[in-house]
C-alpha positions as CSV (number, residue, x, y, z in Angstrom):
1,M,119.9,41.0,78.1
2,S,117.5,41.8,81.3
3,I,114.5,44.2,81.3
4,K,116.4,46.0,84.5
5,M,119.4,46.3,82.4
6,L,117.5,47.4,79.2
7,R,115.7,50.3,81.2
8,S,118.9,51.7,83.1
9,L,120.7,52.0,79.6
10,R,117.4,53.5,78.3
11,F,117.5,56.1,80.8
12,L,121.7,56.8,80.7
13,Y,120.7,57.4,76.8
14,F,118.0,60.1,77.5
15,S,120.4,61.5,80.1
16,L,123.4,61.9,77.9
17,L,120.9,63.5,75.4
18,L,120.1,66.0,78.0
19,L,123.5,66.9,79.1
20,L,124.5,67.0,75.4
21,F,121.8,69.8,75.0
22,I,122.4,71.5,77.9
23,L,125.9,71.9,77.1
24,A,125.3,73.2,73.6
25,S,122.9,75.7,75.0
26,S,122.6,78.6,77.4
27,S,119.5,78.7,77.0
28,F,116.3,77.2,75.4
29,A,115.9,80.0,73.0
30,A,117.9,80.0,69.7
31,G,117.5,82.1,66.8
32,T,119.2,83.1,63.5
33,W,119.2,86.2,61.7
34,T,119.1,87.2,58.2
35,R,118.5,90.2,55.7
36,Q,115.5,90.5,54.4
37,L,115.8,94.1,52.3
38,A,119.3,95.9,51.5
39,T,119.2,99.4,52.4
40,A,117.2,101.6,49.6
41,G,118.4,105.2,50.6
42,A,119.4,106.1,54.2
43,A,119.8,103.6,57.0
44,Y,116.2,102.3,58.5
45,Q,116.1,104.5,61.2
46,S,112.9,102.9,63.2
47,L,110.3,100.5,62.3
48,F,106.6,99.2,63.9
49,F,105.1,95.9,63.7
50,V,101.1,95.7,63.8
51,S,101.5,91.7,64.1
52,S,103.9,89.2,62.9
53,L,102.7,90.2,59.3
54,E,102.0,93.3,59.1
55,G,105.4,96.0,59.7
56,Y,106.5,99.5,58.3
57,V,110.3,100.8,58.4
58,A,111.1,104.3,57.8
59,N,114.3,105.6,56.6
60,G,114.0,108.8,54.8
61,A,111.1,106.7,52.6
62,L,108.6,104.5,53.8
63,W,107.9,100.9,53.3
64,K,105.4,98.0,54.2
65,T,105.0,94.7,54.5
66,T,102.4,92.5,55.2
67,Q,103.8,89.0,55.0
68,S,106.4,89.6,57.9
69,G,109.3,90.8,55.7
70,T,109.3,88.8,52.6
71,T,108.6,91.2,50.8
72,W,108.6,95.3,51.2
73,N,106.7,98.1,49.1
74,S,106.9,101.7,49.0
75,V,104.4,104.0,50.7
76,S,103.5,107.2,49.1
77,L,104.4,109.8,50.9
78,G,102.4,112.3,48.8
79,L,105.5,115.2,49.6
80,A,108.6,114.8,47.8
81,T,110.4,116.9,50.2
82,Y,109.5,115.0,53.5
83,L,112.0,112.6,55.0
84,P,110.2,110.3,57.6
85,L,112.5,108.6,60.3
86,G,109.6,107.6,63.0
87,V,106.7,105.3,62.3
88,Y,103.6,104.0,64.5
89,Y,100.4,102.4,63.6
90,I,97.6,102.4,65.6
91,N,93.5,102.4,65.0
92,S,93.9,102.1,61.6
93,T,96.1,104.9,61.4
94,L,99.6,105.4,60.2
95,Y,101.6,108.1,61.5
96,T,105.3,109.3,60.5
97,A,107.5,111.8,62.0
98,G,110.2,113.8,60.6
99,T,111.6,116.7,58.6
100,D,110.5,118.3,55.5
101,V,113.7,119.4,54.1
102,P,115.3,121.8,54.5
103,A,114.5,121.9,58.3
104,N,110.8,121.6,59.4
105,G,110.0,119.0,61.8
106,L,106.7,117.3,60.4
107,I,104.2,114.9,61.6
108,R,102.1,113.1,59.3
109,S,99.4,110.6,59.2
110,T,97.5,108.5,56.6
111,T,93.6,106.4,57.1
112,N,94.0,104.8,53.4
113,G,97.6,103.6,53.0
114,G,99.2,107.0,51.9
115,T,96.6,108.1,49.3
116,T,96.1,111.1,51.5
117,W,98.1,112.6,54.3
118,T,96.7,114.9,56.8
119,Q,100.0,116.7,58.9
120,T,101.1,119.2,61.6
121,T,104.2,121.4,61.8
122,P,104.9,121.5,65.6
123,G,108.3,123.0,65.6
124,D,112.0,122.3,65.5
125,I,114.2,120.8,63.0
126,G,113.1,117.2,62.8
127,Y,112.1,114.3,64.6
128,Y,113.6,110.5,65.2
129,G,110.5,108.5,66.5
130,I,106.8,108.5,67.6
131,W,105.0,106.5,69.7
132,F,101.4,106.6,70.6
133,A,100.1,105.2,74.5
134,D,96.7,105.2,72.7
135,Q,94.3,107.2,70.0
136,N,95.5,110.7,71.8
137,N,98.1,110.4,73.6
138,A,101.7,110.6,71.9
139,V,105.2,111.7,72.4
140,V,107.9,112.3,69.6
141,V,111.7,112.8,69.8
142,G,114.4,114.0,68.0
143,S,116.0,117.6,68.5
144,E,113.4,118.7,70.7
145,V,110.6,116.6,72.5
146,R,107.1,117.2,72.0
147,H,103.5,115.9,73.3
148,T,100.3,115.7,72.5
149,T,97.0,114.6,74.8
150,N,94.7,115.1,71.4
151,G,95.7,112.6,68.9
152,G,98.1,115.4,67.4
153,T,95.6,118.2,67.3
154,T,98.3,120.5,69.1
155,W,101.9,118.9,70.3
156,T,103.1,120.6,73.1
157,A,107.2,121.7,73.8
158,I,108.9,119.6,76.4
159,A,112.0,120.5,77.7
160,P,113.8,117.7,79.7
161,G,117.6,118.5,79.4
162,I,118.5,115.7,78.0
163,G,120.1,116.6,74.7
164,T,118.8,115.5,71.5
165,T,116.4,112.6,72.0
166,Y,116.5,109.0,70.0
167,K,113.7,106.9,71.4
168,V,110.3,106.8,73.0
169,H,108.3,104.0,74.7
170,S,105.3,103.6,76.5
171,T,103.0,101.5,78.5
172,S,100.1,103.8,79.2
173,A,98.7,107.5,78.9
174,S,100.5,108.0,82.1
175,N,103.9,106.5,81.6
176,F,105.9,107.4,79.0
177,W,109.8,107.3,78.6
178,V,112.0,109.2,76.2
179,C,116.3,108.9,75.9
180,G,118.6,111.2,75.2
181,D,122.4,111.6,74.9
182,T,122.5,112.6,79.0
183,G,119.7,110.9,80.7
184,V,115.6,110.0,80.2
185,A,112.7,111.6,81.0
186,N,109.7,110.0,82.0
187,W,106.2,111.4,82.2
188,N,104.0,110.2,85.1
189,G,100.8,111.4,84.0
190,T,100.7,114.9,85.8
191,I,104.4,116.1,85.1
192,W,107.6,115.3,83.0
193,N,110.9,114.0,85.4
194,T,114.5,114.0,84.0
195,I,116.1,111.4,85.4
196,A,120.3,110.6,85.1
197,V,121.1,106.6,84.5
198,T,124.0,106.2,86.5
199,G,127.6,104.8,85.2
200,S,126.1,106.0,81.7
201,S,128.2,108.0,79.3
202,T,125.8,107.5,76.2
203,L,122.1,106.8,75.6
204,R,120.1,105.9,72.7
205,G,117.7,103.3,73.6
206,I,115.0,102.7,76.2
207,H,111.9,99.9,76.9
208,A,109.5,99.9,79.5
209,E,107.8,97.2,80.8
210,D,105.6,99.1,83.3
211,T,105.7,102.0,85.7
212,N,108.7,100.8,87.5
213,N,111.0,98.3,85.4
214,V,112.9,100.1,81.9
215,W,115.8,99.2,80.1
216,V,118.3,101.7,78.8
217,S,120.9,101.0,76.0
218,G,124.0,102.6,75.5
219,D,127.6,102.8,76.8
220,D,129.8,103.7,79.7
221,G,132.2,104.9,78.0
222,T,134.3,101.6,77.2
223,N,132.0,98.8,76.9
224,G,128.6,98.8,75.5
225,C,125.9,98.5,78.3
226,V,122.3,97.8,79.3
227,F,120.6,99.9,82.7
228,K,117.9,98.6,84.6
229,T,115.3,100.4,86.8
230,A,113.2,98.4,89.1
231,D,111.8,101.4,91.0
232,G,110.9,103.9,88.3
233,G,114.5,105.6,87.9
234,T,115.4,106.0,91.5
235,S,118.3,103.7,91.5
236,W,120.0,101.5,88.3
237,T,121.7,98.8,87.9
238,K,124.7,98.6,84.9
239,I,124.9,95.1,83.2
240,T,128.4,95.8,81.1
241,L,128.1,93.4,78.0
242,N,131.4,91.4,76.1
243,T,131.4,94.2,73.5
244,T,133.0,97.9,72.9
245,A,130.3,98.7,70.6
246,T,127.5,101.2,71.3
247,L,123.9,99.4,72.5
248,I,121.5,101.4,70.4
249,D,118.2,100.0,70.6
250,V,116.6,96.9,73.5
251,W,113.4,95.6,73.6
252,F,111.7,93.1,76.0
253,I,109.0,90.6,75.2
254,N,108.0,89.6,78.8
255,A,110.4,90.1,82.1
256,N,112.7,87.4,81.3
257,E,113.1,87.5,77.8
258,G,115.2,90.6,75.3
259,W,117.5,91.9,72.3
260,V,119.5,94.6,72.2
261,V,121.3,96.0,69.2
262,G,124.3,98.1,68.4
263,N,127.1,99.6,66.3
264,G,129.2,97.0,64.2
265,G,126.3,94.3,63.7
266,V,126.6,93.2,67.5
267,I,123.1,91.9,68.8
268,F,122.5,90.3,72.4
269,H,120.1,88.4,74.1
270,T,118.8,87.3,77.4
271,T,116.2,84.7,78.4
272,T,116.9,85.0,82.2
273,G,116.1,88.7,82.8
274,G,119.4,90.3,81.6
275,L,120.7,91.3,85.3
276,T,124.3,89.3,84.8
277,T,126.7,90.1,81.6
278,A,126.7,86.2,81.2
279,S,123.1,86.3,80.6
280,W,123.5,87.6,77.7
281,V,124.4,85.6,74.7
282,E,125.8,87.0,71.6
283,E,123.7,86.4,68.1
284,S,125.6,86.8,65.0
285,S,123.5,89.6,62.9
286,G,125.6,88.7,59.6
287,T,126.5,92.1,59.3
288,T,129.3,94.6,61.0
289,S,126.9,97.4,59.8
290,N,125.6,99.3,63.0
291,L,121.7,98.1,63.6
292,L,119.6,101.7,65.0
293,A,116.3,99.7,66.0
294,V,114.7,96.4,67.0
295,Y,111.3,95.3,67.2
296,F,109.3,91.9,68.5
297,T,105.9,91.0,68.1
298,D,106.7,87.8,70.4
299,A,109.4,84.9,70.6
300,S,109.6,83.7,67.3
301,N,109.0,87.1,65.2
302,G,111.6,90.2,65.5
303,W,113.5,92.4,63.4
304,A,116.4,94.9,63.6
305,T,117.1,97.8,61.3
306,G,120.3,99.3,60.4
307,T,122.1,101.1,58.1
308,D,122.5,98.3,55.4
309,G,119.0,96.7,55.8
310,I,116.1,95.2,57.5
311,Y,117.1,91.4,59.1
312,K,114.7,89.0,60.5
313,Y,114.7,86.8,63.5
314,T,114.0,83.2,63.0
315,D,113.5,81.2,66.5
316,T,115.5,78.2,65.4
317,A,114.1,76.2,68.6
318,T,110.6,76.9,67.5
319,T,110.9,75.9,63.7
320,T,109.4,72.6,62.4
321,T,111.3,69.4,62.0
322,T,110.8,66.6,60.6
323,T,111.9,63.0,62.0
324,T,111.7,59.6,60.4
325,T,111.0,56.8,62.6
326,N,111.1,53.2,60.5
327,T,108.7,54.0,57.5
328,T,106.5,57.1,59.4
329,T,107.3,60.5,58.7
330,T,106.0,62.3,62.3
331,T,106.2,66.5,62.0
332,I,106.9,68.2,65.6
333,Y,106.8,71.8,66.3
334,N,109.7,71.9,69.2
335,N,108.9,74.1,72.1
336,N,105.2,74.4,71.6
337,A,105.5,76.2,68.0
338,A,102.7,77.5,66.7
339,G,100.3,75.3,64.4
340,P,96.7,76.2,63.1
341,G,95.0,78.3,66.1
342,Y,97.5,77.2,68.3
343,P,99.7,80.0,70.2
344,A,103.7,79.8,70.3
345,G,106.1,80.7,73.0
346,K,104.1,78.3,76.1
347,Q,105.5,78.5,79.2
348,Y,104.6,75.5,81.4
349,W,103.6,76.6,84.8
350,N,102.6,75.4,88.5
351,P,100.9,72.1,88.2
352,D,97.3,72.3,89.9
353,R,96.0,71.7,93.3
354,D,95.9,67.6,92.4
355,G,99.2,68.0,91.1
356,D,98.4,67.5,87.5
357,L,100.5,69.4,84.9
358,P,98.6,69.8,81.1
359,I,101.2,70.2,78.8
360,S,100.1,70.8,75.2
361,F,101.8,70.9,72.2
362,H,101.3,69.3,68.4
363,S,102.5,65.8,67.3
364,V,100.7,63.8,64.7
365,T,101.4,60.8,65.7
366,A,100.7,59.2,69.5
367,Q,104.0,57.3,70.7
368,P,105.5,56.8,73.7
369,A,108.0,59.5,75.5
370,T,109.9,60.1,78.4
371,L,110.0,63.6,80.5
372,M,112.7,64.9,82.1
373,L,113.3,67.7,84.4
374,V,116.4,69.3,85.2
375,Q,116.2,72.0,88.6
376,I,117.5,75.1,87.7
377,G,120.2,75.7,90.9
378,P,120.8,74.0,94.2
379,P,120.4,71.2,94.9
380,Y,120.2,70.4,90.9
381,S,117.6,67.4,91.8
382,S,116.6,65.7,88.0
383,Y,113.0,63.7,87.3
384,K,112.2,61.2,85.0
385,R,109.0,59.6,83.9
386,N,107.7,57.5,81.0
387,I,104.2,59.2,79.5
388,T,102.3,58.8,76.5
389,V,102.0,61.8,73.9
390,T,98.4,62.3,72.0
391,I,97.4,63.9,69.1
392,G,96.3,67.2,68.5
393,Y,96.0,70.9,68.7
394,N,94.7,72.9,71.3
395,K,94.4,70.0,73.8
396,P,96.7,68.4,76.4
397,S,99.4,66.5,74.8
398,I,100.6,64.5,77.2
399,S,98.4,62.0,79.2
400,A,99.3,59.7,82.0
401,I,100.8,63.3,84.2
402,S,98.7,62.8,87.3
403,D,100.3,63.5,90.5
404,F,102.8,65.7,89.0
405,G,104.6,67.7,91.2
406,E,103.7,66.3,94.7
407,S,106.6,64.1,95.3
408,Y,109.0,67.1,93.6
409,A,110.9,69.7,95.5
410,N,110.0,73.2,95.0
411,G,112.0,75.1,92.6
412,I,112.0,76.2,88.5
413,Y,112.9,73.1,86.6
414,K,114.0,72.6,82.9
415,M,111.2,70.5,81.0
416,F,111.9,68.2,78.0
417,V,109.9,65.5,76.5
418,F,111.7,62.9,74.3
419,G,110.2,61.0,71.7
420,N,110.8,57.4,71.4
421,A,113.3,58.3,68.6
422,G,115.4,60.0,71.0
423,N,113.6,63.7,69.7
424,I,112.8,66.3,71.4
425,L,109.1,67.1,71.3
426,A,108.9,69.9,73.3
427,R,110.6,71.8,75.9
428,G,109.9,74.8,78.5
429,L,110.3,75.7,82.2
430,V,108.2,74.0,84.9
431,T,107.6,75.9,88.3
432,I,106.7,73.9,91.1
433,Y,105.6,75.3,94.0
434,R,103.6,74.2,96.8
């Protein structure tokens, strides 16, 4: 068999691998959800994570993990009649918001893990959520909305006229967003504005990317929907998802990737901006119980809470896999997963002015590899080149990628690096623009 024929067969082999991968998955992200903690008392209403390791959930009791949810421990409330439903942590202070039975809204904070608490009783029946933009500026939602600009010393009542309020999110002290039964409200640093969400029937969750780009979840009376504004609420785009369930909460980690959870245990995930029905892919939660909140610290670490427990997301695209070639075992971290001192979730951007493209991931053995690019969208160009993978964290792990992109068409490409055994060493997106 000639060398030319061998090269042709090798290219066909990698092309078939790439085709099978693309057909098997509509996006790069893939994950599974597993229950970490069954319900202990009432439904888990809200959650907040300080990091991928440390987090808190509230369900009329208060729970803390320092192990990504592998174990959860109760936090002493110091008040038997207090039922916290909202939780937030900032500057070494843990805040909760809820109800002091029989019917008093209460906000409490601790700086020593629950040994001692300070509290204020602003007013109404009770609160469902709390969010701080910084140590001084915060909003609580529930049977009423209250706003503090002095760290909780005083709370001003707000009357946005949107019924019971469920969620609050903020990107700064001058950009708070609140979701209620019949609309949303926004604090722009000067005044509160009440905003109608076109096409909505029920609204429950809200997530702000910045002052202009905001997501809201709920339904239109028939189907579960998410609603997106790109102009600060002046106009809204309704995206109808393939479910009749009301969508209770929404979370985005960047402009492209987000999750939404809802009644009946539904979870949908997008990695492409979420502006079309097809861009939202349903993930199995493993439960048919209602999911009430979702929170992600990054693309690989997320949690959802609901009426029957706490669920943890595992990104199977970034889990460690082991492949064996002859007698050599090679540990590969797919999708540029986190390694010692190296963060997960890297996206490979524009080549530099010389056309060089540094791509970093981890391989414990040097090996020949094949780089393939497939353009997303017309004219669907594809490119292949042989490369060499080197060893190491925190440095480019592919050599001989000089002049990359100089002869390639502008566009966004799906990128794959195949090892010499056909295994995927890395994958991501490459943007070529000159």
